[in-house]
Each structure stands twice: as structure tokens, then as C-alpha cells.
C-alpha positions in Angstrom: 11.2 16.1 -14.4 7.4 15.9 -14.3 5.1 15.4 -11.3 4.9 11.7 -12.2 8.6 11.1 -11.9 9.5 12.8 -8.7 10.9 11.1 -5.6 8.3 9.1 -3.7 9.2 11.2 -0.7 8.2 14.4 -2.5 5.0 12.9 -4.0 1.8 14.8 -3.7 3.8 18.0 -4.5 6.4 17.5 -1.8 6.6 18.1 1.9 5.1 20.6 4.1 5.6 22.0 7.6 4.6 19.5 10.1 0.9 19.9 11.2 0.6 21.1 14.8 -1.2 17.9 15.8 1.6 15.8 14.5 4.6 17.9 15.6 7.2 16.6 18.0 10.4 17.9 19.7 13.1 17.6 17.0 15.9 18.0 19.5 14.6 15.1 21.6 14.3 13.0 18.5 17.9 13.9 17.4 19.3 13.0 20.8 17.5 9.7 20.9 18.6 8.7 17.4 22.2 9.7 18.1 22.2 7.5 21.1 20.6 4.5 19.3 21.7 4.7 15.6 25.5 4.6 15.3 25.6 6.3 11.9 23.1 9.1 12.8 24.3 12.6 13.6 22.1 15.6 14.3 20.9 18.2 14.4 17.8 17.4 12.3 14.8 19.1 10.7 11.5 17.3 10.0 9.0 17.9 7.2 5.8 16.1 6.8 5.0 14.4 3.5 1.8 15.6 1.9 0.9 12.1 0.7 -0.2 9.2 2.7 -3.6 8.5 4.4 -2.6 6.3 7.3 0.7 6.5 9.2 2.2 10.0 9.3 5.5 10.0 7.4 8.3 12.6 7.6 11.4 13.6 5.7 14.2 13.8 8.3 17.2 15.8 7.1 20.2 15.5 9.4 23.9 16.2 9.4 24.4 12.5 8.5 22.0 12.4 5.6 18.3 12.0 4.7 16.0 9.5 6.3 12.3 8.7 6.4 10.3 8.4 9.7 6.9 6.6 9.9 4.9 6.7 13.1 1.5 5.8 14.5 -0.9 8.7 14.4 -2.0 10.0 17.7 -5.6 9.7 19.0 -8.3 7.1 18.7 -7.3 4.3 16.3 -9.1 1.3 14.8 -8.2 -2.0 16.3 -5.0 -3.6 14.8 -4.5 -0.6 12.5 -1.3 1.5 12.1 1.0 -1.3 13.2 4.4 0.3 12.4 6.2 -2.4 14.4 4.9 -5.0 11.9 6.0 -2.8 9.0 9.5 -2.6 10.6 9.6 -6.4 11.1 8.7 -7.3 7.5 11.1 -4.6 6.1 13.9 -6.1 8.1 13.2 -9.6 7.0 12.9 -8.7 3.3 15.9 -6.5 3.3 17.9 -9.4 4.7 17.3 -11.5 1.5 17.7 -8.7 -1.0 14.1 -7.9 -1.8 13.8 -4.2 -2.8 12.8 -2.3 0.3 14.3 0.8 2.1 16.8 -0.3 4.7 15.2 -0.1 8.1 17.4 1.4 10.8 15.5 1.3 14.1 12.1 0.9 15.8 11.2 3.0 18.8 8.4 1.9 21.0 9.0 4.7 23.6 6.1 7.1 23.2 8.0 9.8 25.0 10.3 10.4 22.0 7.8 11.7 19.4 4.5 10.8 21.0 3.8 7.4 19.4 5.8 4.4 18.2 7.9 5.1 15.1 10.6 3.6 12.9 13.4 5.2 10.9 14.5 3.9 7.5 16.8 5.1 4.7 15.6 7.6 2.2 15.4 6.0 -1.3 15.7 8.5 -4.2 14.2 7.5 -7.6 11.1 7.7 -9.7 7.5 7.1 -8.7 4.7 7.0 -11.3 1.1 7.8 -10.2 -0.5 7.5 -13.6 -0.6 3.9 -14.9 -0.5 4.9 -18.5 3.0 6.3 -17.9 2.6 9.3 -20.2 6.3 10.3 -19.8 7.7 7.0 -21.0 8.1 5.4 -24.4 6.7 2.1 -25.3 9.8 0.1 -24.4 10.1 1.7 -21.0 6.4 1.2 -20.2 6.6 -2.5 -21.1 9.8 -2.8 -18.9 8.2 -1.0 -15.9 5.1 -3.3 -16.0 7.3 -6.3 -16.3 9.4 -5.1 -13.4 6.3 -4.6 -11.3 5.1 -8.1 -12.2 8.5 -9.7 -11.4 8.6 -7.9 -8.1 5.3 -9.2 -6.8 6.1 -12.6 -8.1 9.4 -12.5 -6.2 7.6 -11.5 -3.0 5.1 -14.4 -3.4 7.9 -16.9 -3.8 10.0 -16.0 -0.8 10.1 -18.7 1.8 8.5 -16.8 4.7 9.6 -19.4 7.2 13.3 -19.1 6.2 13.2 -15.3 6.6 11.8 -15.5 10.1 8.2 -14.6 9.4 6.6 -18.0 10.1 4.5 -16.4 12.8 3.8 -13.1 11.0 0.2 -14.2 10.2 -2.0 -17.2 9.7 -1.2 -18.7 6.3 -4.7 -20.1 5.8 -7.9 -18.2 5.4 -6.4 -14.9 4.4 -9.2 -13.6 2.1 -11.9 -14.7 4.6 -10.1 -12.9 7.4 -9.7 -9.8 5.3 -13.4 -9.8 4.5 -14.1 -10.0 8.3 -11.5 -7.4 9.2 -12.6 -4.8 6.6 -16.3 -5.5 7.3 -15.7 -4.8 11.0 -13.6 -1.7 10.3 -16.1 -0.5 7.8 -18.8 -0.8 10.5 -16.5 1.1 13.0 -16.0 3.9 10.5 -19.4 4.0 8.9 -20.8 7.5 8.2 -23.6 6.7 5.7 -25.6 3.6 4.7 -24.4 2.1 1.4 -26.7 -0.7 0.2 -23.9 -2.3 -2.0 -21.6 -2.6 1.0 -24.3 -4.3 3.0 -24.9 -6.8 0.2 -21.2 -7.4 -0.1 -20.7 -8.0 3.6 -23.5 -10.6 3.4 -22.4 -12.3 0.1 -18.6 -12.3 0.2 -18.0 -14.7 3.1 -20.0 -17.6 1.5 -18.5 -17.0 -1.9 -14.8 -17.1 -1.0 -12.8 -19.7 -3.1 -10.5 -22.1 -1.4 -6.9 -20.9 -0.7 -4.4 -21.3 -3.5 -1.4 -21.3 -1.3 0.4 -19.0 1.2 3.1 -16.4 1.0 4.1 -13.0 2.3 1.5 -10.6 1.1 2.0 -6.8 0.8 -1.7 -5.8 1.1 -1.4 -2.6 -0.9 0.9 -3.5 -3.9 0.5 -1.1 -6.8 2.5 1.0 -9.2 2.8 4.1 -7.1 4.0 2.1 -4.1 7.3 1.4 -6.0 10.4 3.5 -6.3 12.2 2.9 -9.6 15.8 3.7 -10.4 16.3 7.2 -12.0 17.6 5.8 -15.3 16.2 2.2 -15.6 13.0 0.2 -14.8 14.8 -1.5 -11.8 12.6 -1.5 -8.7 14.7 0.1 -5.8 12.1 -0.1 -3.1 8.5 -1.2 -2.5 6.8 1.0 0.1 3.9 1.1 2.5 3.9 -2.3 4.3 1.3 -1.5 6.9 -1.1 -4.2 5.6 1.5 -7.0 5.1 0.8 -10.4 6.5 0.8 -14.0 5.5 -1.9 -15.4 3.2 -3.1 -16.4 -0.2 -1.0 -14.6 -2.8 -3.9 -14.4 -5.3 -5.8 -12.0 -3.0 -2.7 -9.8 -3.0 -1.9 -10.1 -6.7 -5.4 -9.3 -7.9 -5.6 -6.2 -5.7 -3.3 -4.2 -8.1 -5.2 -5.6 -11.1 -8.0 -3.2 -10.2 -6.3 -0.5 -12.3 -7.3 -2.4 -15.5 -11.0 -1.9 -14.4 -11.0 1.2 -12.2 -13.6 3.6 -13.8 -11.9 6.8 -14.7 -14.6 8.9 -13.1 -14.2 7.1 -9.8 -10.5 6.9 -9.0 -8.6 9.3 -6.8 -8.1 6.8 -4.1 -4.5 6.1 -5.1 -5.3 3.3 -7.5 -5.2 4.7 -11.1 -7.1 3.5 -14.1 -6.3 1.9 -17.5 -9.9 1.9 -18.6 -10.3 3.3 -22.2 -6.5 3.3 -22.6 -5.2 1.8 -25.9 -2.8 -0.6 -24.2 -1.1 -2.2 -27.2 -0.3 1.2 -28.7 1.5 2.2 -25.5 3.3 -1.0 -24.9 1.3 -1.8 -21.7 0.3 -5.4 -21.3 -3.4 -6.4 -21.4 -4.8 -7.8 -18.2 -4.7 -11.3 -19.6 -1.1 -11.0 -20.7 -0.1 -9.5 -17.3 -1.8 -12.3 -15.4 -0.2 -14.9 -17.7 3.3 -13.6 -17.0 2.7 -13.7 -13.2 1.5 -17.3 -13.5 4.6 -18.2 -15.5 6.8 -16.7 -12.8 5.0 -18.4 -9.9 4.3 -21.8 -11.5 0.5 -21.4 -11.8 -1.8 -22.6 -14.6 -4.0 -19.6 -14.3 -6.2 -17.6 -11.9 -9.8 -18.7 -11.7 -12.6 -16.7 -10.0 -11.3 -13.3 -11.1 -14.8 -11.8 -10.8 -14.9 -12.8 -7.2 -11.4 -11.3 -6.5 -12.4 -8.1 -8.2 -15.5 -7.9 -6.1 -13.5 -8.6 -3.0 -10.7 -6.1 -3.7 -13.1 -3.3 -4.7 -15.0 -3.9 -1.5 -11.8 -3.9 0.5 -10.6 -0.6 -1.1 -14.0 0.9 -0.3 -13.7 -0.2 3.3 -10.1 1.2 3.5 -11.3 4.5 2.3 -14.2 4.5 4.7 -11.6 4.1 7.4 -10.0 7.3 6.2 -13.4 9.0 6.3 -13.9 7.7 9.9 -10.5 9.2 10.9 -11.7 12.5 9.5 -14.8 12.2 11.7 -12.6 11.3 14.7 -10.0 14.0 14.0 -7.1 11.6 13.4 -6.8 11.8 9.6 -3.2 12.5 8.5 -3.9 13.9 5.0 -5.4 17.2 4.2 -7.4 15.7 1.3 -8.7 12.8 3.4 -12.3 14.2 3.5 -12.5 13.9 -0.3 -12.2 10.2 0.0 -15.8 10.0 1.3 -17.0 10.5 -2.3 -15.1 7.4 -3.5 -16.6 4.8 -1.2 -20.0 4.4 -2.8 -18.7 4.2 -6.4 -16.2 1.6 -5.4 -18.9 -0.4 -3.6 -21.1 -0.2 -6.7 -18.2 -1.5 -8.8 -17.5 -4.3 -6.4 -21.2 -5.3 -6.4 -21.1 -5.4 -10.2 -18.3 -7.9 -10.2 -20.1 -9.9 -7.5 -23.2 -10.1 -9.7 -20.9 -11.4 -12.5 -19.6 -14.0 -10.0 -23.1 -15.2 -9.3 -24.4 -12.9 -6.5 -28.1 -12.2 -6.4 
């Protein structure tokens, strides 16, 4: 099995010993879980996943099985970031209606247990693909995986959020405008260098935002490598990393993972891979137009206008997210040993975003 088909929980070459700054008392955690999770039985050992740039994530191996623990990082944090309680809430709601997520087990808001708020969920074994060209698959499987990804985000965007108890999970209207404001502010809070394209985007994006096209649950970071597939089929077993989930315009969410069709190959490394210069028909991978059309069929849309704006917005947003990681390196709260390398990605992403902005009419 190749590096692209390993369990998500062993992605980025597996687990490692827990970093000193992120360590906790394993006996205390085991005792708390035994008291609060009926099926849990210790003792336990914890390893830290090497992947992940935001909330520290751990493999928990216990007498009763394997689990995954996600927690807030310690130290100085950006406002509204690292909301693991929101992750837990949306996982619980989606799991209740059969949407593919890991089963959430418990949320702990007692900082005395591991040092910060955390939640525990089931471990989900399966395949995760980091390279969007899917080099280990044949054409039929590539087509099926892309169709499964498309069907999964379409399913998410057609769930009745009121019916699953998420009516107050966010403000349905003005999602993209709020995101521009949020990531502009967080970019400012994390800024380590002046990037002219980011300044132009911060000025231009608010006035260019199209009207809302509707409201749904949005994931916020939906992409190929945030899905666990079954070991022997393209079935999606779990969608991961719900930190940015809220309510809002589904088109802002859908177009985020379309960036892989335009991500310059020399500029990715941010977790969003590239299909640029890939002969898509020869590999069985849908073109951008075909992929968009299939989503529209599934969600009852006639099409998606203003794609250049949405690409500008999403490349800007990704640049701001990565700048947040750079800021955490500066502040000593980064949770990934390669986080400092993200600094080199911010400017190229900003330049790409501004290129799409110009195509959308920015001057």
C-alpha cells in the first residue's frame, strides 16, 4: 500500500511521540474517559499525528480499541479559531442522519483533563488520497472516486440544517462576505510581511461579492484528502476536519475544492493538490466543467456564475489560512513541524487570487 492509500490517521508518514508542549497525563485522561464513556476501557497510549496544521490530533490506543482525540492547542489563539466544540456539534448532527463522519463519542470542556477542551471520536480506517491525479488507481476507480466526492458534498449541501438541529449553527445569509471579513481580520492578526496582492484583495473582494445563492451546512475545508474511502471501494466512510463548518452559501464551499483544477504545480504544498497540466480524459478524471455540471444536477442548479470571483475569494481565503499558520509559528503555537514552510505559500496564492480577481473585473 502506497503513501497515498494509507489510513488518514497515519497520513504524513504516521504518528510520532507527542511533542512536549502538547503532552498530557495519559492516566488522567484514561480515568476520565472510563468514567464518562461507557464503552471505553484503559489503559491508553497516545501518539500525535504528524499531519494537521490547526487542532492537535492524537491516536488513542486503549484496551477497548482505537480512537482519535482532537483538542484546542494551548497558548495564544486567534479569536473564534480552534472551536472543537463546534466540530463536535456538527459531527453529532451529521452522524445522526447517516452522513459519513466518524462517530463522535464525547466532548470535554474541563481544561484539567488534557489542558484544553477536546473531543473523542471513533477511529475510521480506510484510504486517503493526497495526490488528486490518483496515480495508484485505474481510470474507472478515479472516475468513481471523483463522483463519490461530488455526491458527498452535494449530499451535505442538501441536508435540512434546521431538521438536524443546526438552525443556530451560523447565520445563513452573507456567508462569503463574513468569510472575507473574518479572514481579512485574521490575516491582519497573523501578518508577518506585506503582500500587495492581499491588500488589493482585502479592498476589492467585499464590493465584488455576488448575492447569496442559498444556504446550507458548509464544511469550509472540503477536499479530496479530507475524505476517508473504504479499503476496497470508492465509498466515502468519513469526511474529516470540520473546524470551519458553519451555515452559509454552498457555492462558496463547493468552489473551494475546485481550486485543485487551477492550483499551480509549483505553488501547492498547502494541502490542496493540483490537476494543472494533467491529461484528465486519459485518466478518467472529470474536467472542471463536467464536475461542476454533475454537482448542479445533484443540487438542482442551472449552473454556477461568477466562478472567477469565487476562485479569487477561495485562493485569498487559503492564503489567509496559511498566514494564520505562519502567525502561530511566530507565536509558538503551531502544531505541525512543517508549519514554517507554509510562509512561502502565502504570496503565490495571493498572486493567483489576484489574477482571478482581474479576470472578474478588478482593477
